[in-house]
C-alpha positions as CSV (number, residue, x, y, z in Angstrom):
1,M,8.1,15.0,12.0
2,P,9.3,11.2,10.7
3,R,9.8,10.7,7.2
4,P,7.6,7.9,5.4
5,R,8.7,4.7,5.4
6,Q,9.6,3.6,2.1
7,N,10.9,-0.3,1.2
8,S,12.9,-0.3,-1.7
9,P,12.3,-3.3,-3.9
10,S,15.0,-5.4,-4.6
11,P,16.9,-5.0,-7.8
12,L,16.6,-8.9,-8.3
13,L,12.5,-9.0,-7.8
14,P,11.7,-8.6,-11.4
15,L,14.3,-11.2,-12.7
16,A,13.7,-13.7,-10.0
17,Q,9.9,-13.1,-11.2
18,T,11.1,-14.1,-14.8
19,I,12.7,-17.3,-13.8
20,L,10.3,-18.7,-11.9
21,L,7.2,-17.9,-14.8
22,A,10.0,-19.4,-17.3
23,L,10.5,-23.0,-14.9
24,T,7.1,-23.4,-14.4
25,A,6.6,-23.8,-18.4
26,L,8.4,-26.6,-18.4
27,L,7.4,-27.8,-14.8
28,P,5.0,-30.9,-15.1
29,G,2.2,-31.5,-12.0
30,C,3.2,-30.8,-8.4
31,L,6.5,-29.2,-9.7
32,F,3.9,-26.7,-11.5
33,A,2.1,-26.3,-8.2
34,A,5.6,-25.9,-6.1
35,A,7.2,-23.5,-8.6
36,T,3.2,-21.0,-8.5
37,G,3.3,-21.0,-4.4
38,A,6.6,-19.4,-5.2
39,A,6.0,-17.0,-7.6
40,G,3.0,-16.1,-5.5
41,A,4.9,-15.5,-2.1
42,I,7.6,-12.9,-4.4
43,G,4.2,-11.3,-5.4
44,L,3.3,-11.0,-1.6
45,V,6.9,-9.4,-1.0
46,S,6.4,-6.9,-3.9
47,Y,3.0,-6.1,-2.6
48,Q,3.9,-5.4,0.9
49,E,7.2,-3.6,-0.3
50,N,4.8,-1.5,-2.2
51,E,3.6,0.5,0.6
52,V,4.5,3.9,2.6
53,Y,3.1,4.6,5.9
54,R,3.0,7.6,8.7
55,D,2.1,8.6,11.5
56,F,0.1,11.2,13.3
57,Q,-0.7,13.1,16.5
58,M,-4.3,13.4,15.6
59,D,-7.7,12.2,16.4
60,L,-9.0,8.9,14.1
61,P,-12.0,10.5,12.7
62,T,-10.4,13.6,11.1
63,C,-7.6,11.2,9.0
64,W,-10.1,8.9,8.6
65,K,-12.3,11.9,6.4
66,A,-8.6,13.7,5.4
67,A,-7.6,9.8,3.9
68,V,-11.1,10.1,2.4
69,Y,-10.7,13.4,1.0
70,A,-7.5,12.4,-0.6
71,L,-8.5,9.4,-2.5
72,E,-11.1,11.2,-3.8
73,N,-9.1,14.3,-5.1
74,Q,-6.4,11.9,-6.7
75,G,-9.2,10.5,-8.8
76,Y,-9.6,7.1,-7.4
77,E,-13.0,5.7,-7.4
78,F,-14.2,3.8,-4.5
79,E,-15.4,0.3,-4.7
80,E,-17.8,0.1,-1.5
81,E,-19.4,4.0,0.6
82,P,-16.2,3.9,3.2
83,K,-17.5,3.7,6.3
84,M,-15.4,4.8,9.9
85,R,-14.9,1.9,12.6
86,P,-13.8,2.7,15.9
87,T,-10.0,1.7,16.0
88,D,-9.1,0.9,12.9
89,N,-10.6,1.8,8.8
90,E,-9.6,0.4,5.7
91,V,-10.9,1.4,2.2
92,H,-10.0,0.2,-1.5
93,A,-10.3,2.5,-4.0
94,G,-9.7,1.8,-7.7
95,E,-5.9,0.7,-7.9
96,A,-5.0,2.2,-4.1
97,W,-5.5,0.7,-0.5
98,V,-5.4,2.9,2.4
99,R,-6.1,1.6,6.1
100,V,-6.3,4.2,8.7
101,E,-5.3,2.8,12.8
102,R,-5.9,4.0,15.9
103,H,-1.9,2.9,17.9
104,A,-2.3,1.8,21.7
105,E,0.6,4.7,22.2
106,G,-1.8,7.2,21.3
107,H,-0.7,8.1,17.6
108,I,-2.5,7.6,14.2
109,R,-1.1,5.9,11.4
110,I,-2.2,6.0,7.8
111,R,-0.7,3.2,5.5
112,V,-1.5,3.5,1.6
113,R,-0.4,1.4,-1.4
114,V,-1.0,2.0,-5.0
115,G,-0.6,-1.1,-7.2
116,T,0.1,-4.3,-6.6
117,F,3.6,-4.9,-7.7
118,A,6.4,-2.8,-6.1
119,N,7.6,-0.3,-9.0
120,Q,8.7,3.4,-9.1
121,E,5.6,4.5,-10.6
122,N,3.1,3.0,-7.9
123,L,5.6,4.0,-5.0
124,R,5.6,7.5,-6.5
125,L,1.5,7.4,-6.5
126,S,1.7,5.6,-3.4
127,K,4.2,8.8,-1.8
128,L,1.6,11.4,-3.8
129,L,-1.2,9.7,-1.8
130,L,0.1,9.9,1.8
131,S,1.7,13.7,0.6
132,D,-2.2,14.9,-0.1
133,I,-3.2,13.1,3.0
134,A,-0.6,14.9,5.2
135,R,-1.3,18.0,3.7
136,R,-5.4,17.7,4.3
137,L,-4.2,17.3,8.1
138,G,-1.9,20.3,8.3
139,E,1.0,18.7,8.3
140,P,4.5,19.0,5.9
141,T,4.8,16.5,3.1
142,Y,8.0,15.4,1.7
């Protein structure tokens, strides 16, 4: 069974964010807007790097239910009632985000992200949530 994909955040990312934020205080007008945009781009990269995913050879409804139950089990509160759609599903619950996708190759991909920034704690929580989902599907956990 494939191991969950993990993106390691760059060790320079916090330093780059700090430098950009410090520079924005010194820059007027248009330069401030450009620097703010650059800081936002770094946040976007960090957000994408804080994701883990795993593929499962199961049907979409089973995977979706496992994801919803795992979120509930770990104490996340849903922003709105989770509803299943035919091909892809997404749910936000507190700091957690889970997407369950059907792929043409015949597998289901579950993507998990907890928190906004890629740090060790958010990555740990993302892995725990994905492991809980895998356990509910009868798959090995890592």
